C-alpha positions as a printed Julia matrix, in Angstrom:
564×3 Matrix{Float64}:
 -147.77    4.6   -20.59
 -150.18    1.73  -20.77
 -152.32    1.15  -17.72
 -154.99   -1.44  -16.9
 -157.02   -1.9   -13.73
 -158.08   -5.16  -12.13
 -160.94   -5.05   -9.66
 -162.93   -7.48   -7.52
 -166.31   -6.83   -9.15
 -166.57   -3.16  -10.08
 -164.66   -1.34  -12.79
 -164.56    2.39  -12.21
 -164.87    4.83  -15.04
 -161.57    6.43  -16.04
 -161.76   10.21  -15.92
 -159.78   12.06  -18.56
 -158.96   15.74  -18.8
 -156.41   18.36  -17.94
 -154.1    17.53  -15.03
 -155.62   18.67  -11.74
 -152.27   18.81   -9.92
 -148.77   19.93  -10.86
 -145.56   18.53   -9.44
 -143.85   21.7    -8.09
 -141.32   19.92   -5.87
 -138.23   21.09   -7.72
 -139.15   24.78   -7.74
 -140.46   24.71   -4.18
 -137.06   24.1    -2.64
 -138.04   20.73   -1.21
 -135.43   18.03   -1.71
 -136.38   15.05    0.44
 -136.48   11.27    0.47
 -137.15    8.97    3.38
 -134.01    6.99    4.27
 -135.62    3.71    5.19
 -133.8     1.42    7.63
 -133.23   -2.04    6.06
 -136.43   -1.79    4.01
 -138.53   -1.63    7.11
 -141.08    1.01    8.13
 -141.78    4.7     8.01
 -142.24    7.85    6.07
 -144.52   10.29    7.9
 -145.32   13.99    7.39
 -147.34   16.64    9.2
 -148.67   19.92    7.8
 -148.7    22.56   10.54
 -147.87   26.21   11.17
 -144.95   26.0    13.58
 -144.21   29.76   13.65
 -147.8    31.11   13.5
 -147.16   33.19   10.38
 -150.31   32.01    8.58
 -148.51   29.63    6.19
 -148.44   25.9     6.83
 -145.06   24.27    7.11
 -143.98   20.64    6.73
 -142.14   18.29    9.05
 -141.0    15.01    7.52
 -139.52   12.04    9.38
 -136.21   10.82    8.04
 -135.85    7.19    9.06
 -132.17    6.56    9.68
 -131.46    9.84    7.89
 -132.31   13.38    8.92
 -135.77   14.52    9.87
 -136.56   17.79    8.09
 -138.52   20.92    9.02
 -139.43   22.95    5.95
 -140.48   26.53    6.6
 -143.12   27.85    4.22
 -141.86   31.2     2.91
 -145.27   32.29    1.7
 -144.14   32.7    -1.92
 -144.51   29.11   -3.05
 -141.12   28.04   -1.73
 -139.84   26.28    1.38
 -136.58   26.57    3.32
 -134.92   23.76    5.3
 -134.63   25.18    8.84
 -133.9    21.89   10.62
 -130.52   22.82   12.05
 -131.53   26.15   13.52
 -134.83   24.72   14.85
 -133.21   22.26   17.25
 -134.7    19.29   15.41
 -131.44   18.13   13.85
 -130.52   14.55   14.82
 -126.94   14.27   16.1
 -127.17   10.5    16.47
 -128.88    7.7    14.65
 -132.51    7.44   15.73
 -134.78    5.71   13.25
 -137.91    7.85   13.12
 -141.09    6.61   11.46
 -144.22    8.73   11.99
 -145.19   12.16   13.29
 -148.17   14.0    14.71
 -148.6    17.46   16.23
 -150.55   19.21   18.97
 -150.19   22.15   21.33
 -149.37   19.86   24.22
 -148.94   22.54   26.91
 -151.47   25.07   25.53
 -148.97   27.86   25.11
 -150.18   28.71   21.61
 -147.36   26.93   19.79
 -147.68   23.55   18.07
 -145.44   20.75   19.36
 -144.25   17.57   17.61
 -144.39   13.9    18.55
 -142.17   11.46   16.62
 -142.4     7.68   16.69
 -139.21    5.61   16.51
 -138.19    1.99   16.0
 -134.49    1.93   16.87
 -131.53    4.04   17.95
 -127.76    3.88   17.55
 -128.13    1.16   14.93
 -125.24   -1.32   15.1
 -124.26   -4.23   12.91
 -124.79   -6.88   15.55
 -126.94   -9.72   14.35
 -129.65   -9.54   16.98
 -131.35   -7.25   19.49
 -131.05   -3.85   17.94
 -131.55   -1.12   20.48
 -135.12    0.12   20.74
 -135.63    3.81   21.34
 -138.08    5.98   23.27
 -140.35    8.1    21.11
 -139.61   11.82   20.93
 -141.63   14.81   22.13
 -140.36   18.17   20.87
 -141.86   21.21   22.63
 -142.14   24.37   20.51
 -140.38   27.22   22.27
 -142.24   29.9    20.31
 -139.06   31.43   18.88
 -138.58   29.12   15.91
 -136.87   26.43   17.98
 -137.9    23.16   19.59
 -136.61   21.35   22.71
 -136.57   17.61   23.27
 -138.64   17.27   26.47
 -139.57   13.6    26.08
 -138.28   12.52   29.53
 -139.83   15.5    31.29
 -143.22   14.61   29.86
 -142.91   10.89   30.69
 -142.08    9.61   27.22
 -139.38    7.18   28.28
 -140.44    3.67   27.25
 -138.47    1.89   24.51
 -140.84    0.96   21.74
 -141.08   -0.18   18.14
 -143.61    2.5    17.21
 -145.09    3.25   13.82
 -147.5     6.14   14.25
 -149.41    8.31   16.72
 -152.53   10.43   17.02
 -153.67   13.23   19.33
 -157.17   13.73   20.71
 -158.82   14.94   23.9
 -160.57   11.81   25.12
 -161.65   13.24   28.51
 -162.57   16.72   27.26
 -160.34   18.52   29.76
 -158.79   20.79   27.13
 -155.45   19.01   26.87
 -154.61   16.69   23.94
 -154.11   13.05   24.89
 -151.97   10.67   22.88
 -152.33    7.27   21.21
 -149.17    5.43   20.11
 -149.31    2.46   17.72
 -146.66   -0.2    18.32
 -145.83   -2.95   15.84
 -143.28   -5.3    17.45
 -142.66   -5.88   21.12
 -139.13   -7.1    20.45
 -136.83   -6.3    17.58
 -134.72   -8.82   15.73
 -133.45   -8.25   12.23
 -130.56   -9.91   10.46
 -127.78   -7.76    9.13
 -128.61   -8.09    5.47
 -132.11   -7.11    4.28
 -131.79   -9.27    1.18
 -131.97  -12.78    2.59
 -135.0   -14.97    1.96
 -136.32  -14.85    5.53
 -136.34  -11.05    5.69
 -137.8   -10.63    2.21
 -140.73  -12.82    3.22
 -141.4   -10.58    6.17
 -140.94   -7.41    4.18
 -143.46   -8.67    1.63
 -145.98   -9.52    4.32
 -146.1   -13.19    3.39
 -145.11  -14.41    6.81
 -144.32  -13.29   10.33
 -141.9   -15.29   12.39
 -142.92  -16.14   15.96
 -139.87  -14.22   17.1
 -141.73  -11.06   16.23
 -144.21  -10.66   19.09
 -146.93   -8.09   18.6
 -146.48   -4.73   20.26
 -148.66   -3.2    22.97
 -150.36   -0.01   21.83
 -150.39    2.84   24.32
 -152.58    5.72   25.48
 -151.2     8.64   27.41
 -153.42   11.09   29.34
 -152.18   14.66   29.24
 -152.03   15.99   32.82
 -152.61   19.75   32.52
 -149.93   20.17   29.9
 -147.17   19.12   32.29
 -146.66   15.42   31.58
 -148.27   12.34   30.03
 -149.57    9.57   32.28
 -149.5     6.11   30.75
 -153.09    4.86   30.79
 -152.71    1.93   28.4
 -154.94   -0.23   30.57
 -157.74    1.59   28.73
 -156.76   -0.55   25.71
 -156.99   -3.87   27.5
 -160.19   -4.71   25.59
 -158.51   -4.05   22.23
 -156.13   -7.0    22.15
 -152.64   -6.83   20.66
 -151.87   -6.55   16.97
 -149.17   -5.44   14.59
 -150.16   -1.82   14.97
 -149.86    0.5    12.03
 -152.07    3.33   13.21
 -155.03    4.71   15.01
 -157.27    7.73   14.69
 -159.34    9.55   17.28
 -162.72   10.15   15.69
 -166.33   10.72   16.76
 -167.99    8.11   14.56
 -171.3     8.11   16.48
 -171.82   11.89   16.75
 -172.02   11.87   20.56
 -169.37   14.58   21.05
 -166.6    12.4    22.42
 -163.63   10.92   20.62
 -163.65    7.22   19.91
 -160.55    5.29   18.73
 -160.28    3.34   15.49
 -157.15    1.13   15.55
 -155.73   -0.45   12.38
 -153.44   -3.49   12.45
 -151.26   -5.28    9.93
 -151.63   -9.05    9.52
 -155.2    -8.87   10.87
 -155.98  -12.24    9.26
 -153.66  -14.09   11.61
 -153.33  -11.77   14.62
 -155.55   -9.01   15.96
 -157.87   -7.41   13.41
 -158.87   -3.74   13.25
 -160.6    -2.39   16.37
 -163.16    0.3    17.1
 -163.14    1.42   20.74
 -166.17    3.45   21.78
 -165.54    6.23   24.3
 -167.76    5.98   27.39
 -167.27    9.64   28.37
 -167.72   11.05   31.03
 -166.26    7.76   32.28
 -162.58    7.35   31.34
 -163.25    4.07   29.6
 -163.51    2.5    26.14
 -165.65   -0.44   24.99
 -164.65   -2.63   22.07
 -167.62   -2.6    19.68
 -165.72   -3.86   16.64
 -167.67   -7.07   16.22
 -171.13   -5.57   16.79
 -170.44   -2.76   14.35
 -168.81   -5.13   11.81
 -165.65   -3.09   11.47
 -163.24   -5.83   12.63
 -161.73   -6.46    9.21
 -158.79   -8.86    9.23
 -156.45   -7.16    6.8
 -152.93   -5.99    6.21
 -154.03   -2.49    7.16
 -151.56    0.35    6.6
 -153.43    3.65    6.9
 -156.83    5.23    7.37
 -158.67    8.19    5.89
 -161.64    9.87    7.59
 -164.41   11.79    5.85
 -168.15   11.97    5.13
 -168.11   11.0     1.47
 -171.91   11.07    0.94
 -172.74   14.15    3.05
 -175.09   12.33    5.4
 -173.3    13.85    8.47
 -171.81   10.49    9.53
 -168.06    9.97    9.1
 -166.9     7.2     6.78
 -163.49    5.5     6.7
 -161.15    4.17    4.07
 -158.44    1.69    5.08
 -155.44    1.04    2.86
 -154.27   -2.55    2.41
 -152.4    -4.92    0.13
 -154.93   -5.12   -2.71
 -157.95   -2.82   -2.43
 -158.81   -1.69    1.08
 -162.33   -1.51    2.55
 -164.46    1.57    2.02
 -166.31    1.61    5.33
 -169.6     3.49    5.2
 -171.15    4.73    8.44
 -174.93    4.4     8.47
 -175.22    6.01   11.91
 -177.82    5.38   14.58
 -175.89    2.42   16.0
 -176.22    0.4    12.78
 -173.26   -1.76   11.67
 -170.86   -0.35    9.13
 -170.94   -1.7     5.57
 -168.0    -2.15    3.19
 -168.9    -0.62   -0.18
 -165.47   -1.0    -1.78
 -166.87   -2.83   -4.78
 -169.89   -0.56   -5.12
 -168.32    2.9    -4.97
 -165.5     2.25   -7.42
 -162.43    2.22   -5.17
 -161.79   -1.54   -5.44
 -158.63   -1.33   -7.58
 -156.49   -4.43   -7.01
 -153.78   -4.41   -9.67
 -152.23   -2.16  -12.27
 -150.33   -3.26  -15.36
 -147.66   -0.86  -16.61
 -143.93   -0.66  -17.28
 -143.47   -3.36  -19.94
 -146.59   -5.24  -18.91
 -145.43   -5.66  -15.34
 -148.43   -6.55  -13.14
 -148.2    -4.61   -9.88
 -150.39   -5.37   -6.9
 -151.81   -2.25   -5.32
 -150.18   -1.71   -1.9
 -151.8     1.25   -0.22
 -150.35    3.33    2.63
 -151.64    6.85    3.0
 -155.34    7.59    2.63
 -156.82   11.08    2.65
 -160.25   12.5     1.94
 -160.21   15.98    0.4
 -162.48   18.05   -1.82
 -159.81   18.84   -4.37
 -162.2    20.41   -6.91
 -164.3    22.38   -4.37
 -167.52   20.78   -5.65
 -168.99   19.96   -2.18
 -168.12   16.24   -2.03
 -165.01   14.57   -0.72
 -162.62   12.87   -3.13
 -160.1    10.19   -2.11
 -156.31   10.1    -2.58
 -154.19    7.0    -1.89
 -150.4     7.01   -1.73
 -149.19    3.61   -2.88
 -145.83    1.91   -2.86
 -144.19   -1.48   -3.01
 -142.6    -3.19   -0.02
 -138.99   -2.03   -0.06
 -136.64   -3.5    -1.42
 -138.82   -5.24   -3.99
 -139.4    -1.92   -5.65
 -141.41   -2.52   -8.78
 -143.25    0.8    -8.92
 -146.92    1.4    -8.08
 -148.64    4.72   -8.85
 -150.56    6.9    -6.46
 -154.27    7.17   -7.18
 -156.83   10.0    -7.02
 -160.49    9.0    -7.03
 -162.96   11.78   -7.88
 -166.3    11.65   -6.07
 -169.13   11.75   -8.61
 -171.96   11.58   -6.11
 -172.38    7.99   -4.99
 -169.45    6.51   -6.91
 -165.81    7.4    -7.5
 -164.06    7.74  -10.84
 -160.32    7.16  -11.14
 -158.73   10.34  -12.44
 -155.88    9.02  -14.59
 -154.84   12.52  -15.58
 -154.74   13.84  -12.03
 -151.04   14.68  -12.18
 -150.32   12.7    -8.99
 -149.81    9.2   -10.44
 -146.06    9.1    -9.92
 -144.33    5.75   -9.5
 -142.37    5.94   -6.26
 -142.22    4.08   -2.99
 -144.87    6.22   -1.34
 -145.82    6.04    2.29
 -147.41    8.91    4.26
 -149.41   11.65    2.56
 -151.32   14.75    3.68
 -153.49   17.49    2.25
 -153.09   21.17    3.07
 -153.31   24.57    1.33
 -149.64   25.58    1.23
 -150.22   28.59   -1.08
 -153.38   29.84    0.64
 -155.39   29.96   -2.59
 -158.42   28.09   -1.29
 -157.86   24.63   -2.72
 -156.13   21.62   -1.19
 -152.62   20.61   -2.22
 -150.98   17.22   -1.53
 -147.62   16.14   -0.15
 -146.36   12.54   -0.44
 -143.36   10.99    1.31
 -141.36    8.57   -0.81
 -138.8     6.08    0.51
 -135.32    5.67   -0.92
 -135.02    2.22   -2.59
 -132.86   -0.14   -0.53
 -131.49   -1.46   -3.78
 -131.58    1.14   -6.58
 -130.85   -1.57   -9.16
 -134.3    -3.08   -8.74
 -136.24    0.17   -9.07
 -137.62    0.38  -12.6
 -138.65    4.03  -12.52
 -135.51    5.44  -10.97
 -135.27    7.06   -7.56
 -138.36    9.18   -6.85
 -138.14   11.68   -4.0
 -140.96   13.03   -1.88
 -143.44   15.12   -3.84
 -145.34   18.4    -3.44
 -148.38   18.58   -5.74
 -149.96   22.0    -6.27
 -153.68   21.98   -6.96
 -154.28   23.67  -10.34
 -157.92   22.66  -10.81
 -159.62   25.03  -13.2
 -163.06   25.93  -11.89
 -164.88   28.83  -10.28
 -166.2    26.88   -7.31
 -166.38   28.62   -3.95
 -164.78   27.47   -0.72
 -164.41   28.21    2.99
 -161.53   27.5     5.41
 -161.96   27.48    9.17
 -159.25   27.68   11.83
 -160.35   26.85   15.36
 -158.81   28.48   18.41
 -159.72   26.57   21.52
 -159.82   28.06   24.98
 -161.36   25.48   27.26
 -160.79   22.9    24.51
 -157.45   22.07   22.89
 -155.73   25.0    21.23
 -156.46   23.89   17.63
 -159.73   22.16   18.46
 -158.43   18.67   17.64
 -161.32   16.27   17.23
 -163.89   19.06   16.92
 -166.56   18.71   14.26
 -167.67   21.52   12.01
 -170.97   21.34   10.18
 -172.12   23.79    7.56
 -175.48   24.19    5.87
 -175.8    25.75    2.4
 -179.02   25.59    0.5
 -179.93   21.88    0.79
 -176.43   20.67    1.67
 -175.25   19.42    5.05
 -171.5    18.87    5.27
 -169.23   17.96    8.19
 -165.51   17.84    8.79
 -163.45   16.67   11.76
 -160.2    18.33   12.85
 -157.48   15.73   12.29
 -155.19   14.72   15.15
 -153.28   12.11   13.12
 -154.36    9.74   10.32
 -153.38    8.65    6.79
 -150.19    6.6     7.27
 -147.93    7.8    10.09
 -148.98   11.37    9.24
 -151.33   14.24   10.01
 -153.3    16.49    7.7
 -153.79   20.19    8.18
 -155.87   21.23   11.2
 -157.43   24.0     9.11
 -160.83   22.67    8.01
 -161.7    23.11    4.32
 -165.1    22.99    2.61
 -165.68   23.13   -1.11
 -168.94   24.98   -1.73
 -169.52   24.54   -5.43
 -171.7    27.39   -6.75
 -173.1    28.25   -3.31
 -172.56   31.93   -2.6
 -173.34   31.96    1.11
 -173.13   29.61    4.09
 -176.48   29.71    5.86
 -175.21   28.33    9.14
 -172.07   26.87   10.69
 -171.97   24.79   13.88
 -168.82   23.91   15.78
 -169.12   20.92   18.14
 -166.18   21.08   20.53
 -165.11   17.87   22.33
 -167.4    17.39   25.31
 -170.49   18.69   23.52
 -170.3    22.47   23.69
 -171.64   24.02   20.47
 -171.03   27.34   18.78
 -173.16   28.83   15.95
 -172.5    31.3    13.16
 -174.81   32.38   10.32
 -174.67   34.09    6.93
 -170.98   33.57    6.2
 -169.42   34.78    2.97
 -167.38   32.21    1.0
 -163.79   32.3    -0.31
 -162.1    33.26    2.93
 -160.3    31.83    5.95
 -162.14   32.52    9.19
 -160.91   31.93   12.73
 -163.44   30.83   15.31
 -162.44   31.48   18.91
 -164.08   29.19   21.42
 -166.39   31.05   23.77
 -165.79   30.58   27.46
 -168.62   28.85   29.28
 -168.81   28.94   33.04
 -169.4    25.57   34.64
 -172.85   25.53   36.31
 -172.82   25.53   40.07
 -174.53   22.77   42.07
 -177.34   25.24   42.96
 -177.79   26.13   39.28
 -178.14   22.44   38.47
 -180.77   21.99   41.18
 -182.7    25.01   39.92
 -182.67   23.69   36.38
 -183.74   20.22   37.49
 -186.74   21.49   39.43
 -187.48   24.29   36.96
 -187.03   26.96   39.63
 -186.77   30.57   38.48
C-alpha cells in the first residue's frame, strides 16, 4: 500500500515497527456492522460491565438494524446476548449513540440510547421522530425499557449523549445532543440534493437546528428536563457534548461540539457555576468557539501538566486544543504537535480527505503519556475508504504510527478504549457502517473491529475502579491524580465522549519503568478528596468513596470563629 500525508504546515514523523495492535474480531465472536439509515448518522459503542463479573462488555447501536449486547466471556471471546437481555428491537427504531450510568444507584449500569426515527416508512416527507431510550439494568442479566417512567418522552433527532453529576447530588444527570429539529429526507439517498447534505457541502433551510437538552436526575426516580440551563449556548447541529472539569474546580463543565459551525452555532464551552445550578458560556473568552464540522471529542492531559486537553474531529484535521489552565485562553496546537493530517493518498492514487469521527486519548504503550486514536470514515454513501489513525505521543509531539495495526479502511464512526482481556493495556473497538451502496466501496465491506493491544514492552501500569457512595456509583466525572517520582498524571472518568460513544469507566495509567505510585488523589464531584500512598503497580484497585457527614450549622459557626 502506498500512503502519503498532506498537512497544513507540519509533517509528522512516520513511526515504523512491529504492529502494536492485532485485529482479533473474527476469533472473538464479534460479527457486527452498523446498519445506517439512508447514509445518515450513527454508530456508537459503550464499554461497560453490565453483569458485574469483572470483564467489560460491549453494547453497540444498530441504526435501523439490531442493537447488540456482547457479553465478555473472560477468555478472549464474546457472546451475543441481545435477545435474552431484553434489548432486542421488535420494531424499527433508528438508534445512533449510546452512553451508560447507574441511573438509580442500585449497583447495576443502565443504558441510554439516542434515536433519530422510528417505524421508518417510505413516505416522502415527515418521517416519524422517536423518543430516546432508557434501559434500566435489572441486575439479573436483563434490561427493561423505562424511558416513559423516567420522563424520556420527547421525540427528537438525537445523535449522542453524556452523563455527569452537574449538581454533585450523587445522581448522574444527562446531556442529549440534537441535530435536526425537524426531519425531512427524500426516499432515495442517491439524489443530488441528499448527497450534498451527506457530504456536508450544504444544509437546506428545511433542516432547522435541534435544541440540545439537559436532564436533572431526581434521586434516581426520573429525569427533569432542565434545558433552560442551555439557553446561553445557542442552537447548532449537535454532534456531541462531554461533561468535563476543564478548570480543576471540582465541578463538571460542558463542552458542546456542533457540525456546520462555520454557518450555524460553533462549539461551546459552558462553565458550571456550582453550587448554583447554572452555566455560563465562556467560549469566546477562552477561544474555544471553533466554527467547524465537528464530529467527536477526545479528552486527556497529553502533556501531563494536570490540565485536561481536547481533540475535536472534523472534516480535514481537527483542532488539538491545549488547556493552559489558570483561566488562560485555550490554544490550538494542531500544526505544532503533529496531528494536522488533512489528506491521505492510497488505493490507486485516490486522494482521500480525512474525515474524523471518534477521538480517544489512551496510553497504549504504558509509557506515561497519552497517545491519540482517531476513527475515520467517509460520508456514506460516497464510500472511498479512509484509514483510522494512531498517533504516538513522543513527549511534546505526536508521531503517526503507520504500523499500528489499526489502519483499516472502513466507514468508521464511534470508537472506545478498554481492557477487554484484563492484561493491563488498553484495547480498541471501532464501529463501522455498512456501505449504502456496496458497489462504490473500494475496499469491500468492513465490519466493526476489535483490536487487541499486543505492544511488546515491560512498562508498568495501574487500573482504578471507583465505587461511589455519596457520589455516582462509578464516580463519573471524578478526577484521579497520581504522583510517581517526578511525574504528575491525571485522568477523568468518562461519562460519554468520542463520537456517540463512551470509553471504559475504569481509569488506566501507564507507569513506564516506575515501580511504585507515591500518592494517588481522587477528587470526587463536589470537591471531596481521598488520598492513598505507596501503591504497587500492575494491578486493578477499587477505591470505595468514604462517607463524609455534612457539617451541622453549629459546626460551621465553630469553624468560622475558630471555637474549640
